[in-house]
N, C-alpha and C positions, 0 to 999 in steps of 0.2 A: 764342380764346386757346390759342396752343400751349402743352400740358404742357410740362415743365420735364424736362429727361433727367437720370436717375439720376446723382446723382455716384460718380462715379469712384473705388471704393474704393484706397488707395494699397497693400493687400496682396490675395492672391487667397489663400482657406482650399477647400482639395480635402479634403472631408467625408471622402471614401472613405479619404482615405490618414490620417485622424487616428488611427486603430486601429492602424495598421502604424505612424506613430511613437509611439505608447503602447507599442507593444511592443518596440521597441528600447529607448526611457526606462527602462521598468519592469524588464525583464528584464535588463539589462546594469548595473540601480542594485540589482537584488539579486545581480549578482555581486561588483559593489563593495563593498558592505557586508559580505562577508564573506572570500571568497576568498583576495583579498591577502592576508589576515591570517592565513590558515590556519595556514601554519610557523609563527609565533609561539604559537599553540595549541597545536600538535605541542609546542611547545618547553615551551610551559608545563604541560603534561598530563605531563611526564614522559619522553616520548620523545628520544631520542638524535641527533645529526646524522646516523647513518647509517640508524638506523631512518626518518628523514623523507625524506633522500633518494631511498631505495630506495618506500617508500608514496605521496610525491607524484609519482614518478619513473615508477611502473607507470600511473599513470592517463591519461597522453597518448596511451601502447599502447592503453589500452582502448579512449578515445574512437575511434582511428584506424578499430579495427576494428569497433568495434558501431555508428557511425554510417549507414556502408551498409546494416545490416539493418534499423535502423529505416526509412531511406528505403526499402527494397524492401519492406517490412510498410506502411507509409501508400500506396505505388504500388500494393501487390497488391489490397487491398481500398479503395482510394479512399477512404480516412479520415484526410487528411491535419490537417484542425482536430484532431478526437478526439486522434491522436497527440502531437500539438505539447500539446494541452492537459493531457493525462495524465504528459508528461514534466516540465511546469513543476511541476505539482503534489509529484510524487514526490521529483523532485530536490528542493525543501524541506522534503518531511518527512524525507527520508534525513539531509541539512544539518542539520537540525534534532537529527535524535537523538545528533550527535555530542557535542550540548554532555551530554548523560547518561553520554558513557562515562567509567568511573571512572577519575580521574588515578593514577598514578603516579609519585610523587618517584623521581627516577634515583640516589639516595642522598646518603644524609649521613655526614660522622664524627663521632661522639657524642664531645668530648672534656670530660674533667674537669680545674677549675682554681680559682686563685683570684683575685681583683680584687682592687687597692689602692687608696683613693681618698685625696686631703688637698685642702687649699684651692689646692694650687698643680697639680696634675694628677693623672690615674688613668694605673695600668697593669697588666698581669699579669703577677702574682707565680707561678713553677711552678717548684718545688723537687725533686731527684731525690736518689738514693742513686748516689753517684759511683761506687760495686764493682758496681753492678746486674749483675745477670747472666741476668734473667728474659726470656725472649722477651717481644715485644712482647703486650699485654693491651690488651685491651680493657670500658669506655671508654679512651682514653691520654690520656697526660698532653698538655700545652699544646708541654711542651719537645720531647717526640715527634712532635707533630704538626707545631714548627717545624722540625726537623730533617729530617723527610720531606720537606718543600715546598720547603725549600733544594739539596737533592737530586734535586729534579722538574725547580726551574730551571735549575738548572746544567746539565743535560742537554737542555734545553728550548735553551738559549745555544748549545751545542756540536751541538746537534744541530735538532732541527726547531724552528720557532717554536710551540709549544704554547701557551705562556705569557701570550701575547697574549691568547688563550680565558680560559684560565682567571684570570691575576688580574683581569680583568674581570667573570668570573661566580664568583666566589670570595667569599664573605661568610659570616659568623658569627651567629647567632642564640643571644644571651646568656638565660639563667634565673638570678636570682641570690639568694642571702638572705645576711641580717647571719651570720658566722662563728658560729659556738655562743661562747655566752658573753660576747656581747658586748649590752651592756645599754641602753649611752645612748642617748640622744634622738639620733639621726642624720637631717642633711637633705642629699639628693643632687642637686646640679643641674647642670640638662644647659645650654650657653652658647655663643656662638659669641665671643666675649670672651677674650683671649689674655693678658687680667693678671690677677695674685693675685687669686683669688675674696674678697669683704670681706664684711660680715654678712648681705646681703642676694642672692639669687641672681639672674642677669642675664636670663636668660628663662625658664626654669621649673623650677620646683623639686619634689621627691618625700619625703616623714617616711619613711623605711624602717620605723619602729617602727609605723604605721601600714598602708602598703603592706609584704605579708608577702612580694612577692617582686615581686624590679626585672628587669623585663625589657627590652633593646635588640639594637640590630644594628650589627655593625661593616663598612661596604661593603663594604672591599677589606682582606682579611686580611692579605693579600701585603706590601700598604705598614705591617701593626704588625708582621709577623714580620721586614719590613726595619729597621724603629724601635728594636732591640733596644738597651736602654743596658748597653753591656759593661762601664761603669765602675762598674756597681752590681753586678754580678755577686758574691756572696761566698760562700763557705764556708763552713757553720755544722757543725760537726763530719764528718758524714758524707756531709754533703748540701749539694751546691751548687745557688744558688738564681740564678736571673734573671728578669729584669725587662725588659718589652717596654713600649713607650708605644701608648698608645690616643689614636687621633683619626681622627674623620670618624666620626661615629656619629650612627644614627639613632633615634630614640626620638620614639612614640607619630606615624610615618609622617611628623618632620619632622627635617630632616638639622641636626647641631649638631656645632661643630670640635669641642670636650671634654666632659669631664665630671667634676667635681669636687665634694668632699664639703666640710660648713664642720666637719669635726674628721677626723683618722686614724680609718678605716675600712678593716674587710676584712670581703672578700666571698665565699663560697663558691658557682662558676657552674660551671651544666653549660652546655656551648656544644655548638651544633648546627650545622657545617659543609657546606656545599655546595661537597666539591671531593674529587677522586678522590683523597687522600695517600697514602689506604690500602685497596685494595680488600679485606681482611682486616677492615677494621673498621665496613666502610658497613654504615651499616642503612637497610633499607629501610621505608617508609611502607606499601606496600602488599606483599603475599609475593607474589601472581600478578602478576607484572610482565608477564609475556608476553599476560595476558587483555585490556590494556590496547591494545595491537600489535594483535591478534587484531580486537578488536569494532572500533578504532577504522577497519583495514584494511576488513573485510567493510564498513561502513555507508559509509562513503569510496568504496568501489569500488563501490555501488551508486547513490550520488549521483552521481557520475562517469557511469555507464551512460546515465543518464536524461536528465544534461545533455548530452552530449555530441551532440544531434541539435536540441537548442534552434535554434541559431544559422543551420544547414543547413536546414531545415526552415522556418522564418522569412523565411529569403532567399530560397528559393524561391516563397513566395507573395506573397511582395512583389516579386517580375519579372513573378510572373503578373498579381498587378492592374495593374504599371506597363505593361506590354504593349510597345510600339514605344518608352515614356517610360525605356527602361532606362539612361538617364544621368541620371535624379534620381535613384537608388538613395542615391547618396552624401550627398543632402540628406535622406533618411528615416535612415540608418545614422549619421548624426551627432549624433541625438536619442540613441543610446547613448553615447555618448563624454560626451556632456552629462550622463545620469542613473550613468556609471559614476564620473565627476569629483565628484559631489555627495556623492553617498551612502557614496562613500570616504571624503570628510574629515569626514560626518556625522554616520559608524560610529567613526573614532579618537574624537571628542570624546565620544561618550557612551561609551565604554569608558573615558576617563580620568574624565570624570562621576562614573559609578559606581563606581569601582573604592575599594577602601579602602585599597588597598598601593599606594605609587606606583612600587614596583618591578614592578607585575604590572598589566596589564590585566582589566576585565570583560567578556567576549565575550559575557554572556546575552544582551541587548539586540539586539547583530548577530546572533546564530543566529533570534532571533525575528521581527525587522527582515528577514531574507532571506526567511522562509518567506511572510511576509507579501507581500511582492512578487511574490516567485514565484506567488502565488496570484491576485491582480490582473492579472500578467504573462499566465496560462490563462483569464482573462476578456477580455483585451484581444483574445486569440488566438480569441476567439468573436465578437467583434464584426466579426474583418477578413470580407471579403466575396470569399474568392475562390475560385475554380472549386475542385473535387474534380478536375480533368484534370490536374496535375501529374505533371512526373518527378522524384523526386529519388537515384534510385540511377544509379551510374553504370558504365561498361563500362571495366575497367582491361583487355582481355583483348590489348590491343596495346601495355602497357608495354614488353613485352622487345625490341620496334623500338628503343625509345627508347636502349637502349644501343651502337647504333650508332651513334650523334650523339655525337662526344666532346665536343663543346662544352657538349650539353644535359648531360652526365654530370659533367661538373666545376662545371656552375653549380651542380645538384644537390647535389654534396659544399657546396657554399660555403653553399646555404638551409639545408644541416643542419645545420654548424657555427654560423648566425646561432641556429638554435633552441638548439641547446646552449647557449648561452652566455646566454641569454633566460630557460632552466629555470635557470640559476644563480644570477640576479638574483632572479626570482619566488620561488625556493626559498629561500636562503638572505641574500638581504642584512638585511632586515629582522632577522631572528636575530643577525644580524653588528654590525646598530646597537645591537641594546638591550644590546649589553653595554658600549657604548662611552658615554662620560663626557657629560652633559648631555642623554642621549637620555628622553624622555617620550613617553607614548603616542601622541599628535598628529603625531609624526612622520612616520612611514609614512605617512597622510593626507594631508601636506604633499608629500613625495612623488610621493604620483600626481598631485596636483591638480597639480603643475607639469610632469609629465610628461605629462596631458592638455594642458594648456596649449600647452605649446609643440611638441606632434606635432600638432594641429590645423591650425595656418597651412602648418607644411610639408607637410602632406600637399594644401592647398588648393593652395599653389604647386611642386607634385612636377613635374608637367608643365613648365611654366617650366625648373625648375631641371634636370631630367633634359634636355630639348631645348637647352638651353646648354653643358650639361659634357659629356654623352652618358652612359650609363648606367654605362660599366664605372668610367669616374671614379667614379661615383655611390656603386659598390659596393667600389671602392676605400676612398672617405673612413667605408663604414661599418665594415672593420676597422679602420681608423685612431681612430674615435670610439671602438670595445668596447678597444681600447687602453689608451687614453686615461681610459676610463671606469672599467676595472677599475685601473689603475694611483693613480690617485685614491681612490678606494675604499679601497687597501690605504695611504693617507697621512694616513686621518681623523684627528686627534684629536680629535674633538668631533663627537657623533651632530647638529649642529646643519649642518655643514658638506658636508651629502650633498646640501642642495638644489642648490648650483649645479652641483653636479655631474648630477643629473640631465636639465638642459638638455640633452644629450647624446643623452638618447634621443629627441630630434625627429629624427636622424639613426639610430641606434642603431635605432629602429624605423619612425620616416614614412617616412624616406625610401629604408630599406632595404627595407621592402612595396611603398612603390608603384615603384621602381627593378625589384624584383626579378619582380612581375607582370609589368610592364612587357614586361621583357626575356625571360621565360617564352616570352612571345605572340609574341616577334620569334623568337626563335630554334629553337622550336618546328615539328617538321615537318608538312608540309600536310597537314591536318585533325585534326592531335593537340593542339591549343591548350590547349583544356577538358581532356583529360586532363593534359598537364602543368603546368597551374595547379592542380588536385585535388592531385596528387606534390610539387607543391612546398609546400601549405597542410599536407597533412601529414607530411612531414616537418619543417616550422618546426616546427607547435605538437603534433605528436606524437610522431615517433621524435628530433628535435631535442631538444627539452624534455625528455622524459622521460630518455633520455642522460645529458644534462648534469646532473638531478636525482639520479639514483644515483650516476655516478660520481663530482660535487663532496661528496658525503653521506659516501661511502667514503675520500677523499681529505685533509679538514678534520682529519679526528684526529689522523692523522699532521705534518700538513702548519702546519694552524692556520690562520686565515682571512688573515691578512696574505700569507702567501706563497701560499696557495690563489691570492686574488687575483692577485698577481703573476704567477704563472703563465700565468693565461689572457691576461695583458696581453701579456708575452713570444709566447705562441702565438700570438695575434691579429696583432703584428708580422712573424713566421715566417709565417704562412699569407698576408699581402699579398704581402710578396715573393714567394712561391713563385707564386701567382696570378698577377700583373705578368708574370713570366716565362712563367707556361705558354700565355697570352694572348698574349704576344709572339714566344715563338717556336714553341709549337706550334700555337694556333688563330689567328694572324693571318689566314689566308685562308678560314677557315671562313665560307662565304655559306649562302644562306638560297632559295629555291624560285623562290616567285612574289610578285610585289610586292604585287597585290591580296588574297591569301592575310594577308599578312605585315599591309596596313595595316586591314582588316576584325579581326586578332585585336587591333592597338593598339587602337581603338575599344572593344573589348570590357573589356580592361581597364582601360579609364579607367571604366566604370562597375562595376567588380567592385570598385577600390580600397578598402582599408576607411577610409571615409570620406572621402576622396578629393576624391568629389561630381563636377564636370562641370569641373576643374580640370586635368586630366591632357591637354587638347587636343594635338594636335601632340606627342607625347613623342618622336618618330624624331627625331636628329639629321643633316645634313645626310649624314656619315658612312655613317651606319647606315642612311637611306635609299639611297644608293649601292651598299652591300653586299646590298641583296635584289633588286637588278636581277638576271634569270636568269643559271645559271651553269651550267657543265661538269658531268657528274656525279662526276667527279673531285673537284671541290673543295667536295664534300658531306661530307667524312668529318671 
């Protein structure tokens, strides 16, 4: 009796590639759990937008220059696995140390005032001498604070749009006590009802005779200032009293519409307001603010130095294992996208769950989880069975030759600009969202989930899209997508509305990177495809992101987020028109040397597209194939 044939399995598992898949999954999970939110952490520990932009912007330059050094070290001593493992562990350690950098509040204004509360409403009452001639004192009165804020808002309306940021970020924490001599038993009620308080409190109540101090927060003090009850202004002797209606109050981490009392009550309150209304009265939580900047910069610098070569060393080892199956690179790298998406959304849920204050996130679990994932990544590297005869360092001696090719130079400028916009979004988008109405901690994670979800199918279909519409059409589409993306950001009324806008990430990164790497291989001079690929990667992820972070951090303070985003939207439209005109008028007849050379380059870029896998087949349009026919030397300029 013949033996039964083994049943064919519906899937094939290459055990040699399992550590490679795990490396990408865990390595990019360690990135996704922390790095997309690092600018929010920088804001939370007290760094300003300009400090954040400079610190965050310097790091891509560091990576650009240190990556070849690690590649040379690994090649020189043939210790690629040891080098990669050490980089993974040290990256996790230095990133975790950032959790222990002392926090520095950017400053608050100390304000002293009275609060009156009754069965109908509550309001700030501030009285001052009408003939006062003394200079501004600290702590200031609420009347002085309101006047300075009015002047700021007026200048913002006539000048730049800084008020968009200040209105969303300004809040005041109240610490109140019963006014001296008030001995009647009083109950304060926080409620979402709008009618008159009856004998029962609607939501939550506090007995002020039992609670010696009442603490609450006004979410947006600018709204309170605009709610001044002008008809209640009254002059008593030489004093003038002003009333400001209080609404949108946070008490014990919950939001309420208003505060009322069961009888007329007067409170004496000390306010701490997170606003730059008057620098002379600004109080620092920590005297040596510069130490926060210095310590954060140093530890973040070393973290980025060791992080820079991780993916490049991992890619080199992966290609060594794949050998002539290089077209399977995308299938390995795709696990990194999955790990990044899953752990980024997990991180935001952890921040939300562990946080005691709804206005801030608890990053503790994210920092520790990132360290654990980097250590697990190092263990996976140890299991990778790659040879040590790998070459990671690059030779850039012929870079100057590229400046003789106009099409290559113009294209490198375009990639640099795309990188600049990427740096703007990565550094400041979540910072901007954190000041909008409806923002909660999980929104950044949801943004990343949407981005990864829409990016993956576009990468897989990029080959068909580029063949159908041509490389240049795809690059023009990227300019337009960036213009729409930034303009829609500037119109956001609520943080949740950002999620549909993030669908454009499929074009601004997925299609952009597939088209850019493919187009680079086509326009590269013979024998320089690898050099051009390395340059555009460095320009986009290094110089471009760095320049974008630094410039944006400096211009946000005078322009505000809204007009900064609109500026980038208008610039993208302008560069689209300019690039189209240059291609049509100056570079239309620029062609290529040898058809075989560029066909091989196109095949290479299919395997190197970030997650594109095997979907990049036949990337060249018919027009581009025609352009690859040998031409006269005069046409190569």
